[in-house]
N, C-alpha and C positions, 0 to 999 in steps of 0.2 A: 504494500500500500504506500502510495506517495503522499508525503506531507510537505507542504511548502509554506514557509513563513508562519509557523504556528503561533507566534506571539504578535502577529499583525504589525510588524515593525514598519512596513511600507505604508500602511494606512495611518499609523501614528505620525509619520513624517509628513504625510499630506496634510493632516489636520493641523499640525504645528506650523508648517512653513508656507502652505498655499493660502493666499488671501481668498477667503470663502464668504465671510459674513456679508450678506446683502448684495453679493456680486452676481453679475451675469457672466457665466463661465462657458468657455468653449473647450471641449476635450477633443483632440484629434487622435484618431487611432484607438477608439474605445474598445475594439474587439467585441466581446459579448457582455461588456459592462463590469469586468472584474474590479476596476478601480473607480468606476463612475459613481457608484453609490456612496463612496467615501467623500465625494465632493458635495453631496446634495444637502446634508443636514442643515448647514447654515447659509447656503447659497440662496440667492433670489431665484435664479433659474440656471439650469445646465443644459446646453445643447451638445450632444455627443455624436461625432461622426466617425464612420469607418467605411473604407472602400468595398468591403465584402458584404454583400446583401444578406447572406446567411447569418453573419455575426449580428447584424442589426435585428434580424428576426428573433434570434435567441435572446438578445438583450431586452427587447420589448416584452418578451414572455416573463421576464423577471419584475416588470413594473407592477407595483401595487396601485390601487385606486388613489391612495393618498399622494403618490408621487407623480401621477400622470400630468398634473399641471405644472410640475417643477422640472421634469426631465423630458427631453425630446431626443430620441435616437433616430438618426437618419443616415442614409448613404451619402458619403461625401469624401472629397479628396483634398488633402492638405495643400496641394499646389494650385488648387482652383476652388477657393472657398466662396460659397454663394451667400455672402453676408455683406452688409454695408460697411463703409469705412468707420473706424472708431466705434465699433459696435459692442465690443466685449471689455469687461474690466480685467479679466484674467483668462489666460490661455494655458492649458495643461497638456503636456506631451509625456505620457507615461510609457517608457520603453517603446517609443514610436519612431523617432527620427531616423534611427539606423535601419528601420524596416522599410522606409520610403526609398525608392530607387535613387541611386546616387546622383543621377542627372536631374532629379526633381527636389532634392533636399534644399537647395538655395531658394528655389521658387516657393517652397513651403514656408520658409522663414520670412520671405518677402510678403507673402500673403498674411502671415500672422501679424507682422508689423502693421500692415494696412488695416486689418479688422480690429486690432487691439488699440484701446484708447491710449493717448499720450500719457505716459506715467504708469500705465497698466503693467501688470506682472505677467511674465512668461515663466512658467515653471516646467523644467525639463528633467526627467529621470532617464538615464542612459546606462547601459552595462559597460563594464571595463573589460576589454578583450582578453585579458590574462586571467580572469576569474575562472574557477573550476567549471561552473555551469556553462559559461560562454565558450570555454575551450571544448566542452562536450558538444555543444551545438555546432561548433566549427567542424568537428570530426564528422558528425552526421550529415550536415548540409553539404560539405565538400564532397563526401563520399557518394551521397545519394543523388544530389542535384547539381554538383559542380558549382556550388554557391559559396563564395568566399565571405563567410559571416564576419570574420575579424576585420576584413578590409572595409566592409560596410560600416562597422562600428567606428573604425579609425577615421573614415571619411566624414561621418556625421560630426565627430568631435572637431575636426578641422574646420568644417563649415560653420559650426557654432562659434568657434574661436575667431574666425574671420569676421563674423558679424559684430562681435564684441570689439575687436581691434579697430574696426571701421566706425565705431561709435554709433551703431544702429541699435544695439542693446547694451545697457550698462549691467555688468556683473555685480550683484550684491552679495551673493553667497554661493560657494561651491563646497560640497561636503561628500566624502565617500562613506559608504555603509555596506554591510553584508547581510544577506539573508540565508538561512539554513534550508536546505532541501534534504528530506529524509527518504531513503529507499530501503527496502528489506535486504536487498543484496545486489550484486552486479547485474544479474539477469533481469531483476525488477527494473533497474535503472535503464537498461538497454531497451526493454519492452516499452517503457514509458516514452522514450524519445521516438521510437519507431511508430508507436500508435498515435503520438501527437501529430505526426506527419501522414497519418492515415495509411500506414503500410502494415501489411500482415506481419505479426510477430513470430510466426512459425519459422522453423529453420528451413523449411521448403518453400519459402515465400517467393512466389512468382505468379504473375497473372497477365492476361492479355493487355490490360490497360496500363501496365507498368513496363512493357517491353521497350518503349521509347526511352525510358530513363535508365535502362540496363541495370535494374536493381538486382534481379535474380536472387541467388542464395548467398547473401552477404552478412547475415546476422553474426556468424562466427568471426568474420573479418572485423566487424565493428567492435565486438566484445574484446578482441585482441588489442585493438587500438585504444579502447577505453582502459583496459588493464594497464597498458603501458603509460597512460596518462595519469591514472590514479595511484598506481603502485602500492604504497604501504597501506592504503585504506581498504584493500580488497577483501580482507577477512573481517572487517568491522560489521557488526550487526547492532543497530541499523547502520547502513552506509550513509554517511553525512557528507554532502558536498556544499560548497559555498558559492553563492551568486554574489559577485562583487560589483557594486553599482556606485554611481555618483549622481547627485542632483545639483541642478543649477537654478538659482533664483535670479531672474533678470528683470530689468525695467526697460520699458519702451521709451527710448529717448526722443524728445521732440527735435526734429531737424531744423536748424536755424537757416532761414532764407537770407 
């Protein structure tokens, strides 16, 4: 059984550092609403967007009657936000910027600057590429889809730094933190990552719809790579790996004409 962030550390950080009270908030890359509901309690209204329609459907299923007037889930793209200028008090990007294609990350930050009120807060949570969890993601994504996960993370960090250096956003606070992920054992961990990407977890995994990705029978190969990555932890029960993250609290700077 997988347990992630049992002490809700991420939610506590959001409540402590994100400006919520009485604010109109935009969340970009909300997924199925994992972090959205932590924004709602004190906010005036939350609009949460995600490019995957199925994620929005699942997020809406979690809405209670009491929250339907405060939370709106809708399909949307960070690089093309369908909102007026200076519309939001706060914009939240939780584990999102690196998931946006590298050629659209700058466009996303430009759009955020446009829809965010002058002096408004941009709050970003991003992974650190050398953390154990992200290293595991890199193994899986590179092997299964030829997707360089670490490169996307590094690119997102550089884009954010560029906007800060060019005085488009003012950095107020940056702080690293860790979350614990618990697994029963190494096989449990491998199965989790495979199933998260909708791949059969059996050792004979192969199907017609996966031929183009050349996945085939690779679970054993992945486990070997994971063992080499985790080394001394392999016999631990439960197996604990750390997701190392960083958050940035930024302010939208008014451009002088």
